[in-house]
Residue frames relative to the residue before (quaternion, step in Angstrom):
aa qw qx qy qz dx dy dz
M 1.0000 0.0000 0.0000 0.0000 0.00 0.00 0.00
R 0.2300 -0.7810 0.5707 0.1075 3.57 -1.06 0.79
L 0.2020 -0.7284 0.6457 0.1081 3.45 -1.22 0.75
W 0.1774 -0.7712 0.6072 0.0710 3.54 -0.86 1.01
A 0.0580 -0.7965 0.6019 -0.0010 3.60 -0.86 0.97
E 0.1689 -0.7595 0.6191 0.1068 3.58 -0.66 1.08
T 0.0738 -0.8109 0.5805 -0.0089 3.52 -0.80 1.08
T 0.6656 -0.4805 0.3630 0.4408 3.58 -1.22 -0.01
A 0.7145 0.4031 -0.2408 0.5187 3.60 1.28 -0.27
G 0.7495 -0.3141 0.2064 0.5449 3.66 1.18 0.30
T 0.5583 -0.5989 0.4721 0.3267 3.53 -1.40 -0.02
F 0.1700 -0.7720 0.6096 0.0592 3.51 -1.13 0.89
A 0.2279 -0.7373 0.6198 0.1422 3.55 -1.10 0.80
V 0.0985 -0.7941 0.5992 0.0237 3.59 -0.91 0.96
D 0.2757 -0.7213 0.6106 0.1759 3.58 -0.85 0.98
L 0.3439 -0.7917 0.4731 0.1763 3.60 -0.45 1.21
E 0.6063 0.5425 -0.3650 0.4527 3.58 1.21 -0.24
T 0.8033 0.2838 -0.1163 0.5105 3.58 0.98 -0.88
D 0.3500 -0.7456 0.4752 0.3095 3.61 1.34 -0.33
E 0.3760 0.7050 -0.5102 0.3183 3.63 1.12 0.52
V 0.1562 -0.7862 0.5966 0.0393 3.54 -1.00 0.96
E 0.0641 0.7712 -0.6327 0.0298 3.54 -1.07 0.79
Q 0.4095 -0.6834 0.5406 0.2702 3.55 -1.09 0.71
V 0.1019 -0.8050 0.5844 0.0096 3.56 -0.90 0.99
D 0.4506 -0.7011 0.4991 0.2373 3.52 -1.21 0.56
V 0.4697 0.6302 -0.4789 0.3909 3.61 0.53 1.22
E 0.2821 -0.7174 0.6017 0.2090 3.54 -1.28 0.36
L 0.4641 -0.6778 0.4813 0.3059 3.58 -0.91 0.77
D 0.4078 -0.6696 0.5645 0.2584 3.54 -1.18 0.71
R 0.1737 -0.8092 0.5558 0.0788 3.59 -0.15 1.28
A 0.3548 -0.7441 0.5359 0.1823 3.54 -0.58 1.20
A 0.6176 -0.5250 0.4279 0.3998 3.52 -1.22 0.42
A 0.5432 -0.6370 0.4362 0.3300 3.58 -1.00 0.82
L 0.4791 -0.6494 0.5117 0.2947 3.55 -1.08 0.74
E 0.3582 -0.6901 0.5779 0.2479 3.55 -1.11 0.62
L 0.0597 0.7973 -0.5920 0.1011 3.54 -0.35 1.32
N 0.3560 -0.7253 0.5505 0.2101 3.55 -1.00 0.89
L 0.4253 0.6661 -0.4809 0.3797 3.54 0.69 1.19
P 0.4206 -0.7076 0.4867 0.2923 3.59 -0.91 0.78
R 0.8561 0.2051 -0.1529 0.4490 3.56 -1.29 0.55
V 0.2532 0.7698 -0.5417 0.2234 3.63 1.00 0.73
V 0.2483 -0.7671 0.5818 0.1065 3.58 -0.87 1.10
A 0.7633 -0.1284 0.1453 0.6163 3.56 0.96 -0.98
S 0.0826 -0.7917 0.6039 0.0417 3.55 -1.30 0.36
A 0.0684 -0.7645 0.6383 0.0577 3.53 -1.32 0.35
A 0.0550 -0.7965 0.6018 0.0195 3.56 -1.19 0.59
V 0.0371 0.7381 -0.6734 0.0216 3.50 -1.18 0.75
G 0.8125 -0.0591 -0.0118 0.5798 3.58 -0.48 1.22
A 0.8032 -0.2478 0.1963 0.5050 3.60 -0.78 -0.96
T 0.5693 0.5732 -0.3841 0.4470 3.59 1.31 -0.08
V 0.0132 -0.7722 0.6325 -0.0589 3.54 -0.84 1.17
V 0.0658 -0.7685 0.6353 0.0374 3.60 -0.95 0.85
A 0.1019 -0.7859 0.6092 0.0301 3.56 -0.85 1.05
L 0.2333 -0.7474 0.6095 0.1246 3.52 -0.84 1.00
V 0.0534 -0.8339 0.5484 -0.0317 3.59 -0.45 1.19
D 0.5042 -0.6164 0.5197 0.3095 3.51 -1.33 0.42
A 0.5223 0.5732 -0.4367 0.4560 3.60 0.43 1.25
K 0.3617 -0.6767 0.5823 0.2687 3.49 -1.39 -0.05
P 0.4854 -0.2831 -0.8008 0.2074 1.61 -1.36 2.07
P 0.5642 -0.6879 0.3573 0.2843 3.57 -1.09 0.65
L 0.7381 0.3893 -0.2484 0.4920 3.64 1.20 0.01
L 0.1358 -0.7217 0.6719 0.0965 3.50 -1.27 0.62
V 0.1006 -0.8064 0.5823 0.0234 3.57 -0.81 1.03
S 0.0834 -0.7783 0.6215 0.0314 3.54 -0.98 0.89
R 0.2180 -0.7754 0.5817 0.1137 3.60 -0.94 0.85
D 0.7258 0.3881 -0.2153 0.5256 3.58 1.31 -0.08
A 0.6568 -0.5730 0.2899 0.3954 3.55 0.95 1.04
G 0.7664 -0.4152 0.2018 0.4468 3.55 1.00 0.75
A 0.4646 0.6872 -0.4567 0.3214 3.61 1.24 0.04
T 0.7845 0.0432 -0.0216 0.6183 3.57 1.10 -0.78
W 0.1989 -0.7955 0.5668 0.0791 3.56 -1.14 0.67
T 0.1729 -0.7555 0.6267 0.0806 3.54 -1.24 0.67
A 0.4129 -0.6951 0.5237 0.2685 3.59 -0.91 0.84
A 0.0150 0.7937 -0.6067 0.0412 3.59 -1.07 0.82
G 0.7322 0.4752 -0.3074 0.3789 3.49 -1.34 0.23
R 0.2247 0.7729 -0.5625 0.1889 3.57 1.08 0.60
G 0.7773 0.3075 -0.2574 0.4848 3.55 -0.94 0.94
L 0.5579 0.5862 -0.4110 0.4199 3.60 1.20 -0.17
P 0.4750 -0.6442 0.4968 0.3355 3.62 -1.10 0.55
P 0.7026 -0.4141 0.3281 0.4767 3.61 -1.24 0.10
G 0.2786 -0.8113 0.5024 0.1083 3.58 -0.92 0.91
F 0.3054 -0.7541 0.5644 0.1396 3.50 -1.40 0.42
A 0.8083 0.0099 0.0226 0.5882 3.60 1.16 -0.52
V 0.0793 -0.7761 0.6251 0.0258 3.56 -1.26 0.56
A 0.0022 -0.7795 0.6264 -0.0033 3.61 -1.21 0.64
I 0.2375 -0.7344 0.6216 0.1335 3.49 -1.32 0.56
A 0.4491 -0.6799 0.5026 0.2888 3.59 -0.98 0.78
E 0.5012 -0.6770 0.4659 0.2708 3.53 -0.82 1.08
A 0.7259 0.4470 -0.2376 0.4655 3.62 0.90 -0.96
D 0.7929 0.0983 -0.0356 0.6004 3.62 1.19 -0.46
P 0.2279 -0.8286 0.4972 0.1194 3.58 0.02 1.30
D 0.5458 0.5828 -0.4144 0.4366 3.64 1.22 -0.03
T 0.6452 0.4844 -0.3260 0.4927 3.63 1.20 -0.33
I 0.0048 0.7967 -0.5987 0.0830 3.55 -0.58 1.24
A 0.1818 -0.7476 0.6287 0.1129 3.59 -1.10 0.76
Y 0.1143 -0.7798 0.6155 0.0024 3.50 -1.05 0.92
A 0.1497 -0.7985 0.5782 0.0754 3.62 -0.84 0.88
G 0.2242 -0.6962 0.6683 0.1354 3.47 -0.94 1.05
R 0.7787 -0.3157 0.2133 0.4984 3.62 -1.17 -0.25
N 0.8309 0.0649 0.0238 0.5521 3.59 0.80 -1.07
R 0.7359 0.3875 -0.2322 0.5044 3.62 1.17 -0.02
L 0.3171 -0.7381 0.5705 0.1707 3.54 -1.18 0.74
Y 0.1264 -0.7596 0.6361 0.0480 3.54 -1.15 0.77
V 0.1152 -0.7907 0.5997 0.0427 3.57 -1.11 0.78
S 0.1213 -0.7454 0.6519 0.0676 3.51 -1.14 0.85
R 0.1865 -0.7922 0.5731 0.0956 3.58 -0.89 0.89
N 0.7103 0.4015 -0.2513 0.5207 3.58 1.31 0.18
G 0.6973 -0.5319 0.2608 0.4036 3.54 0.94 0.93
G 0.7245 -0.4625 0.2231 0.4598 3.56 1.14 0.70
V 0.4358 0.6904 -0.4703 0.3351 3.63 1.20 0.23
F 0.7943 0.0582 0.0027 0.6047 3.58 0.80 -1.04
W 0.1956 -0.7917 0.5767 0.0481 3.51 -1.15 0.85
S 0.1335 -0.7632 0.6268 0.0833 3.54 -1.20 0.68
A 0.3474 -0.7074 0.5745 0.2208 3.57 -0.96 0.89
L 0.4013 -0.6805 0.5494 0.2722 3.55 -1.00 0.79
P 0.5295 -0.7215 0.3655 0.2558 3.59 -0.91 0.88
F 0.6779 0.4163 -0.3179 0.5158 3.62 0.95 0.73
E 0.3150 -0.6989 0.5983 0.2331 3.55 -1.32 0.24
L 0.2210 -0.7506 0.6128 0.1110 3.50 -1.28 0.62
P 0.6287 -0.4537 0.4244 0.4678 3.57 -1.27 0.06
E 0.7531 -0.3976 0.2579 0.4563 3.61 -1.23 0.27
I 0.2864 -0.7836 0.5331 0.1410 3.62 -0.62 1.16
V 0.1479 -0.8049 0.5716 0.0594 3.59 -1.01 0.91
A 0.8033 0.0144 0.0045 0.5954 3.61 1.18 -0.47
V 0.0944 -0.7696 0.6274 0.0719 3.60 -1.21 0.54
E 0.0436 -0.7626 0.6453 0.0126 3.51 -1.33 0.51
L 0.1993 -0.7598 0.6090 0.1100 3.59 -1.14 0.70
D 0.0701 0.7747 -0.6283 0.0069 3.56 -1.16 0.67
């Protein structure tokens, strides 16, 4: 699985199996923002009935498994965020971008791992 991170210095591709990073010459296709009836939404992503909202609060994430009918707080301990993405093939895999660091959850936002490198300021992420 690959994680794409658009930064102020270009786009980087990360192989999530090996943590290898390479700068690539592409721009991410930023989808239209979701209309969520939640205060302080910074970013959001949805795949099927799974919706993740990045909010300006602690913890910084709200996760819904039923298309927004109910929400669960997630991401305790994560720094303030700038972008979030959900893997289309596996909605339990979520990427979260702090200012310069990427975090990945493979269990729907319960546990998070920081990737072992820093990037220039991150503005968008995508998983495929």
